[in-house]
C-alpha positions in Angstrom: -8.3 14.0 53.9 -8.7 16.9 51.4 -9.6 16.9 47.9 -11.5 18.8 45.8 -13.4 15.4 44.0 -15.5 12.3 46.0 -17.3 9.8 45.0 -19.6 11.2 42.9 -17.3 12.5 40.6 -16.7 10.9 37.4 -13.4 11.2 36.7 -10.4 12.5 38.6 -9.6 11.1 42.2 -12.9 11.7 43.5 -13.4 8.7 43.8 -10.7 6.6 44.4 -11.3 9.6 47.7 -14.2 7.4 48.0 -13.2 3.8 48.3 -11.0 5.4 51.0 -13.5 6.8 53.0 -15.9 3.6 52.6 -12.6 1.7 53.8 -11.4 3.3 56.2 -15.3 4.1 58.1 -15.9 -0.3 56.9 -12.7 -0.8 59.5 -14.1 0.9 62.3 -12.3 4.5 61.7 -14.8 8.2 61.8 -14.5 10.0 59.0 -15.7 13.7 57.8 -15.8 14.7 54.7 -16.4 18.4 53.7 -16.5 18.6 49.5 -17.3 20.9 47.5 -19.7 21.5 45.3 -19.7 18.9 41.9 -16.0 19.7 39.9 -17.0 18.7 36.7 -21.0 18.8 36.5 -22.7 16.8 34.1 
């Protein structure tokens, strides 16, 4: 999975990516997440 946004983002697909990674890890998959700085900082 590649993307600019991750779960800490309040808008965009970041929350979905975070949920997908959580689900994959709970199912026993190995995930590596490499993210950038917050795209929409507070």
